[in-house]
C-alpha angles and dihedrals in degrees: 000000000000116000130186135198113198127199129198144137125269126192138176097291104093093191091053090047092053091050090052092049092052093046091052092047089052090049093051091046089053088059088056097255116172090188124035123190120198127193131264122280094018093168101053144349112282091240121090134166094235143359088252091059092046091054093045094051096044125108123253122215091244097040133112098258096057091034089060091048091050090049092052092050087052092048092054097034087232136133111247125196122188142154125229138158106265126205108222122206091240090061098260123131116212137186097234133187116209134191120206121194129226089266091053095253120139104247098184144323137209130205114223107257099197118042122204121234113294093015084082091061091063107023143047125237122241119268102208137027119273122251130260104232119216108213135162089258095051144288111306135203125192126212139154135222108283090037087067098048087081126039101238104090097041091048091051092051090049094051090052089056109268116161097178125040118198116202124192113194139193100183141138091189112112092202088071090074096034098047125353098051101047095039091062091060094047101043093050097031093233136125117262124199111187129182121189134186128254126196127042118339095195135055107278095232092052101038098097094051096042092045091053090054091042092054094236128115110253093240091058097053088091128110108275095220116197093133108187150184115222130196123225090261092058095257115144102226095180132012135177128224125278089249139018135046115302142169109215112200135184138161109233139187105223092194091072085075089068092065102089100168134110121226091269091055097257113144110229093212094035091057094058121108106207094186088069094055101065092110089064091059096041131091111282122245129208119254114260098178116097118249119273126243121305091238135007128189110227134178140202115214114197102164136135089235104037101184098071086046092055091048091050093049092047089050089052089059100260111161093188122039118184123196130186121272114279091007091164096047113218096350111131128254097253094047093049091048091051095048094049091048090055092050089054099047112134094020137090094227130127123210126207129199137127135249138191104254103186106288094350132083102221129194113213133206109199132183130178087276092058136253111011102174145355130212118184119211108263103208135050119237137181092236092068104030094172092069107105105136108075135191120255096223147329112303120208121206124208107225132168094263096044146283113333127197126184125218106192128209117309092003081087091081094053107092092202093062092067092042091057089050090054093047088051089056099249115170098192131026122202115205118193103183148139122258109270135172116339094250092059090069101031098042112002103060095039089051095049086055096044101044094045102033092238129148105230128199114184133176134187132167097275098040141299150230134258110199114191129192114235120216089224096085118102117081116220088043134091113270124211097214132037118285107256099184093259117108112175104007110122125233105264125214111183115213123211131194111312128021122340119180124196143148134257129185112228094181091064092066088075091067109074099153107118090179135349111307093000114108115181094214110021091036092062115126091249096166089061098047100077090122092068092062101033110039116094113211 
């Protein structure tokens, strides 16, 4: 099957916007596309002067704008997905993704569950999860922009059988294309076709004033483009330019999305434990714990002989030292804790690794006084077949620098594990693990940090990552440094073999507001995420 993601600009002239949509559908059809994905808010800019104006200018299901899109889908015998504002009969205005079939019929639609920033001033969030649409070309899920900045919506669609996820975006953030879009394919082993806007995203006359309040230079409040098609292993098979109209085309094999196993044979959905994920689909609560430290020295020790590395890191002032999983081989839990405690004598540091504890894979937190915390691996995997005794949840340990959670071994590929840590108000997550698939390091761990506002320190035999939360994060607030285009991507320090020391900022984990009224953790659409806690693999 040939799929296309098309990128273009849309303004305040609805008639001109429709003409652009039809022209770009024609261009994609001329490339032989069977499925064509358009950006978000195809009918109008997402900015309005009032809720009444937004409702008045919105499309209706039986109106001329969507009727013309349906007609063009039928003319080309193609599936067409787009997103528009939709005026509902009850007076609500939604940001709605729609899929039209090759006969022009409306196959399904989905209201955006999580609105971004000022969108909430003019629109209403969706009230129920969107459908998974079974078609002759595959099972299709629809989502839009902010719904893909966190893992919840795409995971829900995958659990309900989607093979192909279609994302319409209206974003000036460059970390959409570099992180949030491709990671959704890799972590769920599905295809993703994502179409972003280019050109101005605000009314021209208002752009300078709004951009100043937003905290973004006026010239950067433009769609970031880079529309793309991503394979189930996270490989971007086709991508558009940063600016300018484009038709991005690729031939794909949808059946690849039915292979849900890691190289060791572990099923990424079969390993899940839905009974643990109830907090994700429960009403959020406000944090009561105080913020962590403003700064914390951390270290990754990836050395053949770890104890001298731990002593070196502690002497350098590291308060948290993370080693790979099973860094001491078959040495028992008590012996490992004793050896680490001796290496930390005279320091205030804490070391993290894991051990085989009978039939459990146990993550350990050790200080100079001895064992300070234990976290059992939560999920079974084929790679460590001896793991039978599992943890009952994510533990959070109160340490001098803040609240620490451990994600042990192959739990690091389970998106829900980090979500639970964030909901439990962790500031820092230590991840002793083994090297896995490439995407787990390049996309997975950075996204776990970004989408949950967690500092992450991870180690494996060959190296590690230190992922630090920047204070420049919330739109509509003043930023200390220049706006680079990235919004939630953490600062990355790559660790090689040996000892690597860096800094994280536990206090920054308290701030989860990516924009006004948009909280990455407590703003999740929890009422629509029942599948995460109820569906057996």
